[in-house]
VEXTORDREN-698566 format. One record per atom (N, C-alpha, C, O): x, y, z. Coordinates in steps of 0.001 Angstrom, whole numbers, padded with zeros to 6 digits, always signed. Layout:
// VEXTORDREN-698566
XYZ...
END
This chain:
// VEXTORDREN-698566
+111629+117487+091580+111365+117994+092996+112796+117862+093792+113472+116836+093719+113135+118871+094466+114469+118893+095085+114177+119007+096546+113192+119605+096980+115037+118434+097261+115033+118433+098799+116398+118573+099330+117292+117790+099008+116585+119622+100193+117850+119807+100857+118105+118983+102037+117150+118710+102764+119271+118555+102316+119638+117735+103480+121000+118146+103881+121824+118515+103044+121264+118086+105216+122518+118370+105808+123051+117139+106497+122294+116368+107087+124385+116949+106421+125139+115821+107115+124816+115964+108676+124814+117101+109149+124576+115006+109395+124380+115328+110821+125444+114321+111549+125907+113338+110970+125771+114684+112882+126632+114139+113667+125995+113987+115032+126684+113798+116034+124603+114077+115067+123909+113920+116417+123229+112513+116220+122831+112103+115130+123151+111874+117327+122471+110530+117393+121686+110495+118826+121728+111354+119706+120963+109273+118819+120334+108850+120098+119434+109890+120696+118770+110546+119894+119302+110151+121991+118473+110993+122669+118704+112444+122207+117758+113231+122254+119863+112824+121779+120015+114169+121440+119244+114561+120299+119051+115752+120057+118769+113599+119547+117915+113835+118415+116489+114593+118840+115994+115434+118090+115917+114247+120020+114864+114746+120434+114753+116407+120280+113729+116912+119822+115807+117148+120670+115971+118375+120683+115822+119029+119269+115226+120084+119053+116494+118192+118273+116485+118600+116951+115115+118512+116293+114727+119368+115498+114307+117326+116689+113158+117252+116115+112100+118449+116587+111201+118858+115854+112352+118935+117914+111516+119980+118415+111883+121190+117583+110999+122016+117354+113165+121378+117085+113366+122396+116335+112907+122358+114787+113132+123271+113992+112251+121197+114497+111631+121173+113171+112557+120296+112213+112362+120321+110997+113598+119499+112795+114564+118724+111884+114106+117336+112051+113715+116826+113100+114202+116776+110870+113846+115219+110774+115138+114385+110423+115681+114543+109329+115685+113390+111469+116762+112501+111160+116429+111728+109867+115302+111300+109618+117457+111591+109102+117203+110831+107926+118570+109910+107506+119714+110235+107825+118253+108816+106803+119403+107830+106438+119359+107874+104930+118306+107855+104293+120620+107937+104373+120585+107743+102949+121589+106470+102643+122720+106337+103111+120985+105667+101848+121838+104432+101375+121167+104063+100040+120196+104650+099562+121941+102801+099392+121411+102464+098111+122479+102400+097007+123621+102142+097388+122279+102591+095732+123105+102486+094692+124387+103368+094833+124310+104596+094866+125548+102700+094913+126807+103500+094801+126902+104550+095689+127495+105547+095278+126427+104563+096888+126423+105630+097919+126981+104936+099256+126634+103808+099606+127841+105704+099926+128138+105365+101378+126975+105770+102170+126342+106785+101878+126663+105011+103173+125515+105357+104223+125826+106658+104740+126968+106829+105167+124996+107614+104774+125010+108948+105263+123873+109161+106272+122741+108739+106037+124191+109827+107413+123162+110282+108347+123078+111856+108276+123988+112661+108473+121764+112096+107947+121174+113397+107332+120141+114021+108404+119561+113400+109294+120050+115362+108115+118910+116150+108651+118250+116625+107475+118891+117080+106527+116844+116533+107487+115965+117495+106453+114975+118080+107387+114642+117539+108442+114490+119286+106921+113562+119988+107639+112057+119303+107481+111626+118908+106399+111516+119246+108411+110063+118712+108511+109042+119496+107450+108158+118962+106780+109371+120780+107477+108435+121459+106498+108720+121080+105069+107757+120860+104334+109941+120981+104602+110359+120675+103286+110050+119029+102920+109783+118663+101775+110123+118238+103923+109831+116778+103769+108401+116785+103609+108050+116169+102603+107390+117326+104337+105956+117502+104033+105655+118039+102669+104773+117547+101964+106376+119026+102313+106082+119497+100987+106478+118506+099861+105824+118367+098828+107580+117853+100154+107916+116698+098967+106922+115632+099016+106530+115103+097976+106473+115273+100214+105226+114193+100257+104028+114526+099577+103411+113703+098900+103661+115758+099740+102453+116310+099335+102605+116375+097631+101724+115962+096877+103743+116905+097227+103890+117141+095629+104214+115890+094903+103653+115723+093820+105037+114983+095338+105373+113889+094681+105162+112468+095406+105372+111415+094803+104809+112507+096502+104623+111222+097244+105833+110452+097460+106949+110949+097304+105621+109147+097844+106691+108203+098132+107273+107539+096964+108284+106849+097097+106732+107692+095881+107139+106831+094641+107758+107472+093485+107984+106861+092440+108037+108730+093676+108660+109680+092606+109979+109964+093118+110212+110171+094308+111016+109969+092002+112212+110519+092419+112467+111682+092739+112039+112592+092029+113215+111953+093867+113456+113221+094587+115020+113506+094353+115819+112588+094539+115466+114799+093939+116875+115251+093960+117199+115607+095453+116811+116666+095946+117886+114731+096114+118313+115107+097388+119631+115719+097422+120629+115052+097149+119700+116973+097745+120881+117696+097710+121572+117745+099054+121082+118405+099971+122726+117046+099202+123308+116881+100435+124332+117815+100599+125100+118079+099674+124413+118381+101789+125613+119396+102031+126320+118879+103430+125741+118407+104409+127762+119102+103249+128424+118673+104571+129839+118606+104230+130220+118266+103109+130659+118941+105225+132080+118788+105261+132615+119696+103804+133501+119326+103033+131911+120787+103714+132356+121627+102636+131989+121068+101280+132496+121571+100277+131159+120085+101186+130880+119414+099789+129438+119421+099528+128653+119542+100469+129080+119313+098464+127618+119272+098003+127499+118277+096871+128272+118235+095914+126516+117521+097052+126204+116445+095920+124642+116085+095814+123891+116167+096786+124275+115723+094679+122902+115561+094581+122557+113935+094238+123148+113349+093331+121665+113371+094965+121428+112073+094872+119932+111769+094427+119022+112316+095050+119669+110972+093441+118327+110789+093091+117900+109509+094060+118515+108448+094164+116816+109854+094663+116292+109038+095850+114840+108782+095639+114109+109576+095045+114426+107595+096167+113027+107353+096632+112951+107274+098188+113799+106832+098964+111777+107789+098440+111490+107705+100004+111156+106102+100436+110117+105512+100140+112108+105628+101084+112046+104139+101356+111096+103712+102646+110359+102728+102709+111318+104730+103663+110409+104482+104755+110285+105701+105575+111211+106499+105720+109089+105830+106119+108714+106996+107120+108356+106374+108451+107565+105454+108658+109205+107156+109443+108684+106765+110793+107847+107860+111428+108100+109054+111267+106887+107422+112122+105957+108405+112778+105827+107996+114269+105897+106843+114693+105604+109246+115075+105465+109107+116538+104051+108350+116888+102955+108745+116491+104231+107411+117549+103061+106440+117912+101745+107311+118444+100609+106848+118338+101983+108479+118965+100916+109095+119778+100526+110263+118750+099389+110339+118284+101565+111180+118423+101016+112358+117751+101119+112159+116092+100731+113058+115345+101555+111174+115687+101511+110725+114314+102550+111772+113490+102527+111841+112261+103329+112458+114199+104164+113326+113501+105471+112442+112886+105870+111393+113393+105997+113024+111802+107130+112457+111094+108398+112480+112073+108749+113580+112501+109027+111464+112412+110251+111577+113397+111410+110946+112746+112456+110872+113390+111345+110411+111362+112452+109708+110729+112111+109439+109477+110917+109262+109233+113023+109360+108496+112819+109001+107124+113993+108316+106530+115096+108644+106969+113928+107399+105581+115034+106737+104875+114837+107050+103343+113760+106978+102751+116086+107420+102781+116190+107589+101533+116973+106567+100602+118142+106273+100854+116403+106125+099697+117299+105083+098836+117576+105638+097498+116739+105973+096660+118887+105692+097405+119432+106116+096063+119240+104964+094975+119628+103808+095136+118668+105387+093989+118352+104351+092841+119270+104553+091582+119839+105628+091395+119387+103582+090799+120156+103575+089596+119286+104005+088485+118488+103194+088015+119366+105231+088013+118510+105740+087004+118416+105019+085861+117413+105199+085170+119239+104241+085509+119318+103435+084086+118699+102084+084489+118587+101266+083575+118286+101728+085697+117729+100384+085875+116266+100402+086502+115964+101130+087448+115391+099523+085875+113995+099554+086145+113817+099158+087754+114636+098391+088261+112863+099634+088436+112545+099327+089728+111139+099168+089891+110330+099628+089086+110796+098463+091015+109367+098065+091402+108854+098855+092413+109548+099096+093401+107650+099322+092293+107069+100230+093439+105590+099870+093446+105013+099415+092459+104992+100113+094671+103685+100149+094933+103021+101404+094792+103289+102188+095702+102164+101867+093843+101691+103192+093559+100305+103220+094095+099517+102298+093883+100000+104301+094806+098630+104455+095277+097593+104642+094207+097880+105207+093151+096409+104183+094458+095224+104398+093601+094523+105619+093948+094261+105873+095124+094190+106427+092944+093325+107611+093076+092081+107471+092462+092127+107232+091255+090920+107564+093010+089640+107500+092377+089183+108837+091774+089157+109823+092510+088815+108941+090465+088350+110276+090060+086961+110104+089418+086511+108999+089116+086347+111201+089239+084982+111241+088698+083977+110698+089713+084295+110479+090882+082702+110481+089204+081712+109888+090088+081141+108556+089441+081228+108367+088228+080579+107678+090269+080129+106389+089718+078549+106764+089643+077971+107123+090668+078012+106690+088661+076597+106916+088533+075658+105984+089305+074581+106336+089786+076193+104743+089371+075377+103734+090334+075173+104260+091699+074097+104075+092268+076151+104911+092264+076040+105472+093603+074861+106484+093656+074054+106360+094578+074711+107385+092826+073687+108367+092808+072383+107731+092318+071379+107921+093004+072294+107004+091216+071179+106588+090637+070399+105310+091285+069179+105170+091206+071269+104412+091926+070790+103206+092576+071273+103150+094051+071267+102080+094659+071692+104311+094625+071967+104353+096080+073066+103310+096375+073008+102678+097430+074071+103100+095488+074987+102098+095703+076034+102678+096645+076085+103878+096913+076924+101699+097167+077991+102044+097933+079428+101520+097232+079719+100371+096898+080154+102631+097134+081537+102418+096494+082288+101833+097357+082301+102280+098504+083109+100668+097003+083938+099955+097919+085328+099973+097229+085443+099487+096104+086309+100480+097829+087606+100501+097209+088383+099209+097739+088662+099045+098927+088669+098396+096814+089318+097137+097169+090807+097189+097270+091415+096666+098203+091397+097852+096258+092868+097933+096178+093207+099326+096443+092586+100244+095908+094338+099542+097390+094730+100835+097683+096036+101167+096848+096269+102332+096526+096793+100240+096539+097992+100228+095698+098021+099204+094493+097443+098118+094478+098749+099712+093549+099020+098825+092281+100501+098550+092151+101149+099597+092158+101172+097539+092045+102448+097335+091752+102909+097526+090410+102284+096949+089520+103873+098220+090116+104411+098627+088804+105931+098417+088700+106606+098401+089729+106520+098248+087422+107918+098383+087179+108151+099307+086173+107454+099335+085159+109217+100181+086400+109601+101179+085339+110805+101705+085842+111212+101485+086983+111469+102508+084868+112699+103332+085246+112197+104301+086331+111054+104759+086323+113167+104598+087310+112772+105407+088492+112192+106800+087936+111273+107299+088585+112621+107421+086869+112231+108705+086505+110809+108637+085821+110161+109637+085511+110418+107377+085630+109092+107188+085093+108022+106697+085891+106905+106493+085416+108353+106472+087245+107359+105957+088227+106314+106971+088397+106627+108113+088733+105167+106654+088201+104015+107582+088532+103807+107729+090029+103993+106851+090872+103354+109095+090249+103213+109186+091847+101733+108694+092187+101342+108714+093354+101084+108341+091353+099496+107760+091610+098958+107345+090336+099264+107815+089240+098052+106336+090598+097323+105695+089280+095934+106074+089406+095246+105715+090361+095477+106852+088382+093983+107324+088248+093089+106188+087805+093385+105398+086909+091970+106173+088508+090912+105300+088180+089595+106059+087943+089035+106602+088896+089071+106113+086670+087908+106923+086470+086697+106100+086707+086680+104983+086191+085659+106499+087430+084630+105845+087938+083487+106041+087113+082486+105377+087382+083459+106827+086168+082213+107203+085202+081698+106045+084728+080482+106117+084547+082255+104865+084427+081666+103779+083752+081037+102763+084545+080543+101752+084047+081051+103058+085970+080266+102149+086854+078749+102748+087064+078447+103614+087885+077903+102127+086183+076580+102642+086168+075587+101593+086896+074445+101962+087169+076010+100323+087200+075123+099291+087736+075724+098770+089170+076931+098745+089411+074804+098399+089991+075112+097753+091232+075806+096372+090927+075421+095619+090033+076859+096123+091758+077753+095002+091516+078788+095018+090347+079490+094050+090057+078805+096261+089687+079683+096411+088648+081080+096889+089170+081112+097759+090040+082137+096397+088712+083520+096716+089124+084475+097211+088106+084199+097153+086908+085502+097658+088514+086824+097981+087697+088022+097181+088141+088428+097213+089303+088548+096501+087238+089735+095609+087681+090977+096237+086966+090858+097074+086071+092082+095811+087391+093377+096230+086980+093396+096160+085458+093929+097121+084905+092949+095270+084745+092897+095134+083269+092073+096312+082668+092157+096540+081462+091349+096999+083406+090354+098153+082849+091065+099394+083087+090483+100425+082750+092202+099483+083600+092971+100753+083795+093260+101418+082297+093597+100765+081309+093079+102701+082337+093414+103329+081109+094997+103631+081062+095590+104479+081729+095440+102906+080296+097058+103145+080335+097629+104188+079575+098851+104272+079453+096773+105070+079003+097084+106341+078370+097751+107212+079403+098534+108050+078956+097587+107162+080638+098132+107976+081585+099633+107615+081789+100350+108380+082433+100127+106454+081246+101608+106130+081269+102253+106192+079966+103306+105613+079701+101490+107015+079053+101933+107145+077532+103471+107596+077556+103876+108526+078253+104273+106828+076714+105637+107096+076631+106506+106920+077774+107637+107405+077766+106036+106225+078809+106764+105962+079982+107351+104580+080148+108352+104332+080820+106643+103722+079482+106947+102165+079566+106764+101667+080929+107707+101073+081451+105570+101848+081635+105239+101425+082834+104584+100084+082792+103549+099990+082133+105073+098988+083437+104519+097633+083310+103706+097571+084699+104154+097900+085798+102354+097056+084406+101662+096703+085622+101945+095355+086050+101904+094421+085249+102274+095176+087458+102565+093759+087803+101441+093132+088559+101350+091909+088666+100520+094025+089123+099410+093253+089778+098460+092596+088984+098033+093130+087961+098080+091466+089365+097258+090531+088599+096139+091273+087866+095469+092100+088485+095882+090987+086440+094861+091881+085744+093555+091656+086198+092724+092550+086042+093205+090471+086801+091706+090393+087250+091522+090727+088712+090580+090276+089364+092490+091567+089233+092304+092069+090617+091312+093106+090494+091392+093933+089585+090317+093123+091404+089450+094130+091578+089856+095489+092149+090399+095473+093254+089673+096615+091566+090104+097852+092139+089070+098530+093152+089243+098961+094292+087933+098473+092339+086712+099145+093131+085389+098420+092527+085239+097950+091400+084553+098465+093521+083193+097901+093123+082083+098601+093718+082265+099306+094712+080795+098445+093119+079731+099340+093573+078770+098223+094175+078221+097376+093469+078622+098314+095588+077722+097251+096072+076379+097870+096572+076370+099068+096853+075252+097128+096700+074028+097598+097062+074067+097784+098623+074849+097142+099326+073245+098629+099082+073091+098810+100389+072303+097686+101028+071401+097131+100400+072611+097357+102205+071660+096317+102911+070523+096710+103307+070494+097860+103743+069362+096002+103299+068077+096259+103815+068071+096114+105447+069017+095555+106001+067206+096524+106032+067230+096360+107470+067205+095094+107964+067839+094768+108968+066352+094179+107178+066282+092699+107221+067627+092129+107091+068029+091287+107894+068259+092503+106225+069659+091866+105821+070624+092183+107095+071330+091336+107641+070541+093421+107434+071498+093857+108542+071001+093156+109805+071861+092735+110579+069778+092994+110086+069364+092279+111368+069847+090736+111252+070313+090138+112222+069693+090160+109994+070133+088710+109895+071589+088670+110099+072023+087679+110686+072461+089617+109700+073898+089643+109667+074188+089701+111145+075046+088944+111599+073565+090507+111907+073896+090680+113360+073539+089476+114052+074285+089001+114908+072285+088875+113690+071975+087578+114500+072879+086556+114161+073305+085789+115025+073244+086468+112859+074314+085270+112503+075662+085449+113240+076298+084477+113645+076083+086753+113403+077284+086928+114060+077276+086553+115528+078165+085916+116093+076044+087077+116140+075652+086690+117533+075653+085229+117757+076213+084752+118744+075045+084497+116877+074840+083039+116956+076338+082511+117006+076756+081802+117921+077069+082916+115971+078459+082369+115963+079253+082619+117156+079990+081733+117589+079164+083759+117725+079877+084040+119044+079484+083162+120196+080308+082665+120965+078053+082976+120288+077360+082097+121257+077866+080631+121037+078176+079892+121972+077919+080289+119763+078355+078676+119560+079673+078590+120046+079952+077562+120663+080673+079575+119882+081950+079433+120104+082060+079371+121641+082856+078561+122117+081379+080103+122403+081478+080144+123785+080912+078819+124217+081571+078224+125070+079892+078292+123814+079345+076894+124214+080325+075913+124073+080621+075179+125016+080912+075827+122855+082072+074716+122544+083118+074943+123394+083663+073938+123850+083609+076209+123778+084757+076350+124636+084316+075617+125987+085025+074761+126516+083134+076011+126477+082735+075608+127746+082705+074104+127837+083266+073567+128792+081995+073263+126768+081992+072054+126710+083378+071326+126610+083514+070175+127025+084321+071982+126088+085659+071505+125954+086211+071586+127245+086785+070584+127672+086141+072628+127970+086744+072735+129384+086147+071644+130331+086859+071056+131145+084815+071399+130192+084196+070488+130975+084798+068921+130763+085048+068109+131654+084934+068771+129470+085374+067334+129081+086751+067244+129691+086969+066264+130404+087759+068175+129502+088958+068175+130081+089158+067992+131496+090048+067268+131942+088219+068738+132320+088303+068435+133657+087720+067125+134110+088112+066622+135163+086797+066546+133364+086375+065355+133625+087391+064105+133511+087521+063162+134291+088091+064387+132270+089265+063366+132152+090216+063425+133138+090761+062398+133541+090497+064601+133610+091611+064962+134611+091127+064144+135969+091907+063563+136724+089782+064205+136123+089373+063669+137399+089463+062173+137372+089926+061615+138367+089081+061479+136370+089136+060037+136084+090573+059538+136036+090806+058388+136409+091585+060354+135584+092953+060113+135601+093399+060080+137030+094162+059204+137435+092929+061025+137790+093386+061152+139128+092916+060078+140207+093541+059837+141240+091667+059437+139802+091110+058375+140584+091542+056892+140241+091386+055928+140991+092118+056872+138965+092576+055621+138359+093748+055174+139162+094648+055978+139404+093802+053878+139615+095121+053359+140306+096155+053298+139521+096058+052994+138332+097297+053592+140129+098700+053762+139513+099097+052264+139005+098815+051288+139700+099695+052151+137890+100153+050915+137372+101525+050527+138098+102376+051373+138370+101652+049201+138376+102878+048755+138993+103911+048274+138032+104998+047869+138446
END
């Protein structure tokens, strides 16, 4: 995946006009590269994120000052507008292609869990990402987890159950603990269980309120006694 970038000399509040024009301010830093201030187009950045995600190497083609150079980078950070959630900034980290790096790879569930259909189970995704180590060029954009073996309620898939054939020939090392649960099928709660849970939560809240009120009264009583006690000479 290639992404074009231009060196920028615009900073601060002046960047707002550039963002309106569809440009995203970017920073490039990392292995054997001088920090560069860049612009990428919002359209192309979104395309790169959709195709390879944040964990695959992108060939960043930087133009500026009459020069052009290609940098192998990972997307190190994305900044989004707090209201619109639009992308307003991005950091690129140049990697050493000969050195292994660590990354958190998103989990993607594939197929269907028979227990959901046959036993009205609820599929609960516990792990959103799995940490791996590999050469930058071999980092997967996602880790696939096949649900077809989940046939019973309370059955789960753990990291040790991953189909490693998806990393064939890439020497990808899984760093997340093998016994970490990725996904589990849980039974739906009955109306009685839901009512009991609500009641338990309500009781817990009431108990906290009572405890707080009793503590406050005790503190007020102690303060009153201290105020009435004669001062020591």
